N, C-alpha and C positions, 0 to 999 in steps of 0.2 A: 476476396479481399482478406488480407491478414491483419492482425491487431495493430501493427505499426502503421500500415496504410490507412487504417481507420482513423488514427489519431492525426494524420497529416491534414485532414480537412478542418481541424479545429484551431481556434485562436488560443493563446496561452491560458486564459481563464476557463474556457470551455474544456481544454485538455485537462486542466487540474480537476474539473468536475468528473470527467470521464475516468481519470486515473484513481479517483477516490471510490474504489469499487466496494469497500466495506463500510457499512453504516455504523453509526448514524451520520448522515450528511445533510447539510442545509445549503441550498443554492439560492442566493438572493439575486434574482434576475430582473433587471430593469426592462422597460418596454423596448422591444425590438432588438434585444441582445442575443437572440438565438437560444432560448432556454429549451425549446423542444429538440433542437439539434444536440444540445449538451446532454440531455437526459437519455435520449434514444442511443446516442453513441456510448454513454456510460453503461447502459444495459447490454448493448451489443458487445462492448469490450469485455465486460464481466463474463458474458457467455463464451466468447471466443477464447478467453484465457483460462477457462475452466473454473472460474470462481463460483459460478452458479449454473445450475441446470435451468435453461430458459423456461422450461415448462413449469418451474416453481416460482416464476416471477409474476406478480400482480401489479400492473401499472394503472393507477386510478386517476380519473379526471372528472369533469363535471358536466360535459355535454357529449352527446352522441357524435357530433362533428369532430370534437377534439379527440375522442377515443379512436375514431376512424383514422384521423391523421396520424396518431401514434402507431396504430397497426400498420398503416401504409409505409411509414418511414422505417419501422423495424423490419418489415418484410423486404424493403429495398436494401437494407444493410446486410442482410443474410447472416451467415455464421450461426444459424440456429435461432436468431432473434425472432424469427417469424412465429416461433412456438410460444412467445410471451402472451399472456392474457392481458390485453388492454381493454379497459371497461370503465363505465361510469360507476359511481358508488351504488346507484340504484339498480343497475343491471346485474352487478356482481351479487348484491344482496338478494335480489329476486331469484337468481339462479340457485343460490344456496338455500334460501327459504323453501323453494319448491322441492328441492332434493331432500331436505330434512323433515319437511312437514309430516309425511305419513308416519315416520317413526317418533318424532318429537311431540306431535300434537294429535295426529290421527285424522282420518277422513280426507276429504278433498279440500285443497287450499281455497280460501275465499277468492272471489273474482276481484280484479283491480278496479278501483273507482275510475270511471272514464272521464267524468267531469265533476270537480268539486263545485263549480259554479251552479250547475243545475240542481245539485242537492241542497246547496245553501239557499238558492232561490226558493226551492220547495219548502225548506225549513222556515224561511221568512213568512211565507204564506200561511203555513200551519200555526205559527206563533202569532199571527195577525199583527205583525210589526207594521209600522207605517211603511208605505210603498217605498221600496229601495230600488234605485236605478242601477244600471249595470256597473257604474263606477263604485257605488256603495257595496254591491255584491262582490266585485273583484277585490275591493279593499278588505272585506270581511274574510275572503278566502286567504289573502295574504296574512291576516292576523292569525287565522287558524293554523296555517303552516308555520308561522313564527312560533306560536305557542307549542306546537308539537315538536319542533326541532329543539326547543328549550326544555322539552319534556315536562311541560306544565299540563296537568289535568284540567278539564273544563272548569272545575270548581276553583282552581287556582288562577285562572286567566285574569280576572278583573284586578285583584291586587297586584299581580305581576305586571300587567299592562300599565297600571297607574304609576307604579314605581319606576318603570322604564320610560314613562312619558309618552306612551303610545296614544295616538289621537285618531282612531278610525272614524270614518265619516258617519257611520251609524251610531257611534258612541260605544264605550267599552262594555256597558251593561248589556246592550243589545247583542254585541258580538259574543259576549259570554253565553248568552242564551242560544245563539245560533251555533256556537261550538258544541254545546251540550246536545242540541237537537241533531246536529250533523253526526256526531259520534254514535248516538242512539240509532239513527237511520242506517249507518254502516253495520252495526251489530245486527239489527233486525233483518237486513238484506244480505248478510254475509258478504260484505265488501271490505276491502282494505285499501288504503291509499299508500303512496310510496313512503311517506313518513313512518307509517306502521310497518312497512316492509323492513326498513332499517332497524326500527326498534325491536321487532320480533326476532330478526336474525341475530342482533346483538344479545338479546335475552337468552336465546337458545345456546349460543356459544359460551355465555358467561355462567349459565346454570347447568349445562350438560357437558361434563369433562370429556366424555367419549366423542361427542360431536366436535368439540373444540380441537381434539387431537387430530381428527380427520382433516380439518381445515388447516391446522398448523403444519401437517405433513404435506399438504397439497401446495401451500403458498408459504415460501420462506424468505422472500426478497421483495420488498415493497418500494414503489415509487408513487408519490402523490404530487400531481401537477396542480398549480393554482392553489397552493396550500393556504393562502390568505383568505380564501373563500370557504374554508371548512367551518361547519357549524357544530354545536355541541353534540348533536345526535350522530353526525358523521364521525366526529372524533371518538365517541363511545364505541362505535362499530370498528373503527380502525384499531383502537386499542384491543378490542376483542380478537381481531384478526392477528395482531402482532403477538398477543399472549405473553407480554413481558420481554419479547426479543427486541433487538435494536437494529435489525437489518432494514433500515428505513431511510430513504432519500426523499426529502421534501423540496419543492421548488415553488417560489412565489415572489411577490413584490408587494410589500405593505402599501406602496403608493397606488396600487390598483385595486384596493379593497373598495368595492362599490355596491356590495350587497348586504351591508350592515342591517338594513331594514328587514331582511329575511332571516336574520339570526347568524349570518356569517361574521366571523371575527378574525382579525389578523393577530390576535394575542397568542394563538398556538404557534404561529410562525415566529413572532417576536421572542417567545419564551423557549424556543426549541433548544437553545444552547444550555439553558438551566435545567430543562426537563431531561436532556441527554448530555450529561457532563462528558467532555472530551469530544463532542461532535465536531466534525470538520465543517468549516463554513467557507464557502466560496462565493465571491460576488462577481456577477457579470455586468460590465458597465459599457462595453463597446456596442453602440447603437448602429445596426446595419440597415435599419428601416428608413429613417428620416434624414433629411438634409441637415447640415449644421444649423441653419436658420430655424428650422422647426425644433430641433433638439435644444437650442438655446432658450426658446420660448418655454418649452416643457420644463427645463431645469429651473426656471423661475417659479414654477408652481410646485416643485418638489420640496418636501420637507425632510428628505432622507439625509441631507448633508453630503451625499456622494453623487456628484453630477454624472449624467450620461456623457459619453464621449462619441461624437458623431464620426462615422466611417465613410459616409457617402460624399460625393462631390457637392460643392456649394450650389444652392438653389435660390429662388426668389425669396425676398423678405416676406414674412406673414403680413397681411394687411388688416386694418381695422376701419370699418365704415360705419357711419351713423346715418340713419334714415329718419324722416319725420314721424312715421308711425309704422305699425306692424304690417299693414298691407303694402306699404312702400318697401319695407324690408323684405317681404316675400318676393316682390317683383325684382328687387335688387339681387336676391339670391339666384333667381332664374337668369338674370342678366349675367351674373358671374359665371354661371354654368355655360351659357351661350359663348362667353368669351373663351372659356377653357376649351370648349369643343372646337372653336375656330382655330385655336392654337395647336390642335392635334391631340388633345387629351381624349382618350376613349371614354364613351359614356359610362361603361361599367367600372371605370377607374375614378369616378366622381361620386361623392356622398355629401348629402346635407344631413347634419346630425342635430337632433332636437332634444331639448331637456324634457319636454312634455308631449306625450303622444297626441293629446287633443289638438295640438297646433298643426298637425300634419295636413289637415284639410286646406288650410290657407296656402301652404306651399304646393300642394297638389294642384290647386287652381292656377297658381302662378306658372307652374311648369306646363300645365295644359295650354294655357294662353300663349305660351312661348313656343308651343309645338315640340316640347322636349319629352321623350319617353322616360318613364321612371318606374321603379318597383318600390313598394313599401315593405320594409323588412322589420321583423320583430313580432309579427302576429303568429298565425298557425304555421307550424313547420311544413315545408314543401311536401314531403312525402306523406304527411298526415291529411293533406287536402283530399276531399272525396273524389274530385275529378282525377287526381293523380293516382289514387288507389285503383279507381276504375280502369284507368289507362293501362296500368301494369297488369291487371287481370286480363284485359282484352289482348294485350300484346303477348302475354304468355300463352293464352289460348290459341292465338293465331300462329304462334311458333310451333306449338304442339300439333296443330292441324297441318301445317306445312310439313312437319316431320313425318306425320302419318302418310300424307300424300306421296312424299318422296320415297318412303319405305315401300309403299304399294307399287310404285312405278319402278322401284329398284334401279333408278337412274343415277342417284348420287349427285346429280348436277347441282343441287342446292345445299349440299353438305348436311342434308337431313333437317334443315331448319329454314327453308324459304330463301328468298332472294338475297344476294350479297352485293357488296360494292355500292354503286350509285343506286341500284335497285332497292337497297335497304331504305333509303330516304323515302322513296315512293311508297314502299310497302308500309312503313310506319305511318306516313300521313294518311294512307288509305284506312288503316285500322283506327287512327285517331279521329278521322272524320265521323265515325259512328258515335264518338264520344262528344262531338261538338266542335272539332277543329275545322275552321273555314279558311279559304285562301287569304281573306282580309280580316283585320281585327274589327270588332264591333266599334261603332263610331264614338261611343261615350263610355266614361268610366262606370264602374259598378260591378256587380257579381258576374254578369256575363263576360265583361272584359277581363276580370280576374281569372275566370275559368279558361278563357281563350289563351291568355298569356301563359298559364301553367302548361296547357297542351302544346303551345308553340315552343316552350322551353324544352319539352321532351323531344319534339321533332328536331330542334336544333342539335340536341345531343346525338340523335341518329345521324345527322349530317356530319358531325365531328367524328363519330366512330367510323362511318363509311369512308371518310377522307383519310383517317389514320390507319385503318385496317380494311383495305379494299375487299378482303375475303370475309369480312364480318357478316354474319347471318342474323336473321330475325331472332333466333334462339340466343345468339351471342348478345344481342342488344337487350333482350329481356333479362338475361343473367346480369348484364352490366347495371341495369336499373335496380335490380334486387340488391346487388352489392352496394350501390350508391345509397340506397335507402337504409341499409344496415349501418353504413358508415356516416350517414347524415350529410352526404355531399350533394347539396342542391345544385342544379345547373345554374350557371351564371347567365343572367340576362344582359343583353346589349342595351342597357338602360342605366340611367342615373339612380343611385340608391337613396331612398328617404328612410331614415331610421332614427330611433331614439338613441341617446348616448349609451344607455345600458345594453341595447341590442348590438351596438357596435363593438363591444368587448371581444377581443380575439381576432378582429378583422383589420384590414388596412386598405387604403386607396392612394392613388397618386395625388388626388386633390380632395380636400375636405373643406366644406363650408359650415361654419358654426354660427347661427344667428341667435337672437334672444338673450344677449348678454346684459340683462338688466336685473336689478334687485327684484326678487319675487319670482324670477324664473331660474336664474342660476346665480346665487343660491336660491332654491325654491322657497316659496313663501312659508312653508311649515318647518323649515330648518331654522331653529331658534337657538339651540344649545351650541356650545363650542364644538362638540363632537359632530353634531349634525352639519355645521358649517364646514368642518374639516372633511366630512364625507362628500359634500358638494364640490369642494376643491379637488378631491381625488377624482371625482367623476369628470370634471373638466380636464384634468390631466390625461385621463384615458382618452377623451375625445380628441385632444390636441395631438396625442401620440399616434393616432390612427393615420395621420397624413405622412406621405413619403416626401412630397416636394412642395405642393401648393397648399397654403392654409389661409383661409379668409374668414375673419370674424366680423360680427356686426351687432349693433344694438339700435333700438328705436325708443325714444322717450315716451311716445304717446301710444296708447292702445288703439286698436282698430276703431275707425269711426262707425263700424257696423255694430259695435257693442262688445259684450263680454265674450271672451274666447276660451273660457274654462281655465284661465290661469290661476285665479284665486277662489278659494271657497267663499260662498256667500257669507257676508258678515265678518269676514276676517279683517284684521287691522290693515292688511296690505291691499284689500280689495279696492278697486277704483272704477270710476265711470269712464266711458269712452272719452278720450281726449285729455285725461288727467296725466300729468307728467310723472314719470318714474325715473329714479336715478340709475345711472349705468352701474353695472355689476362691480362690486368691490374688487373682484379678481382682475379687472382690467388695469387697475393701478399697479398690480404686480406684473402683469404681462407686458404692459406698455408704460413703464414708469416715466420716461421722458415726456410722452404725450400728456400724461396725467399732470405732471409738474407744470407744463406749459399752460394747460387749461386752468390750473389753480392760480397761476399768476395773472391770467386774463380775467 
């Protein structure tokens, strides 16, 4: 592919971004507007036209999955773009810290913290704090991470948190003690967490000119995706990498800033033009993901003043349903899924998106009762699950054993790696049976069912590879799994997705169901300030823009008759007993203004 052919695949705004090969460049990309296509084509075009050596490019993003997608697209474009380093901030920093540690600090680099939660839980026991449940521990971990990305020492946490209006479950004083104890445990045990990795890497580059020159020589051309999610510590490291240079392209959308509670801020994106005078600014507004009806609804939630322009054919109007209580709403969501399935929508193209993770159980029960298979997304990453790690080890061992047998027989019939074609599926299932895969799924939900579904997903991948590549061997499949793990590409299950709105960021489905649109859930009860309410609006905007065609929203004025569902903290002003009425979300008046006006008149 030559440079001109590369540009033919782009719309006018995407082409403008690709042609802006010299930084600084700011691409404001609305939901579904093809931002990844724009930035990968920009990098490839710059490489093909000789503007940059692709090996000097560092493309940064925030998740392993997104980095893997960048690498895959660049590899497909060719022209040398496959040499680009696409990485998360954390992975790039860890690589550099590991490289510089012996010379900059000396000795062996400390081990990475495997779980902040376990360390904070241990710290709480040592401090004899009142018993903290998993929610309070998780909340404390979030606070520690927030403080660290804001570069606040433990002694500064309490006043900073009070000024910022932070309200951790355990209280700011207790979290301050936990933070101090956590940091001491890391020092005593020679551990570092990922926030420290970023901080130490930035410190080395900012205080050691010789090391900074090495990095500046290696990386001369930067792209940062999802720039609205950058936090102060990541910005410090990015500035250290840049070293005063302006070869920087940032891509983002202030409307999709949903991680403010972690320290992420859209201010770096908003101030880019003033920080880099003369920067090119390109706005992508053509929405290729969603139908005009979904786009129209999303535009009502947007505060950018620049509406998205739908490019897909017309689809059904988004619907709004009201149910008497939460249990009825969960059953209604399951009924909506059944209706979609009957109309031919694939299970893996349907998602139910929840504001609060604790509400998942109610919808799981409703889906189970309706006989609908589902997966819960947003917990432990697929390739980090113990059964998946074990399966990969077993498959690689089986592949090596098959290769040894093949070499010994000198037959070559299996390509040195065991059975191929349809035999691949049989061989993979045989290996996985030793890890717990059975022909039928366990009858009830729980840990055993979750493990079975993980193994079944791996077996399904073997089916797909065998069908796509009849000559694929066990060794090929083991290599495919390792590559997918590195890229963060979890297998897609043939099931409905149940996920939090936050976990849905970056994903999309043909059909999306959004329940719980009442005050206290969306916006969530602890969102009190104008900025916190605005953050909740942005979160709903992200949820709405995940839908390609079908979008169903609902609310229920009454809580479950079974009692509390974890929606409200005990004693909070918005807490309520079962059966107490709650008003519909204020955002519904924006999304469905005619219906709100009709209700007001009645």
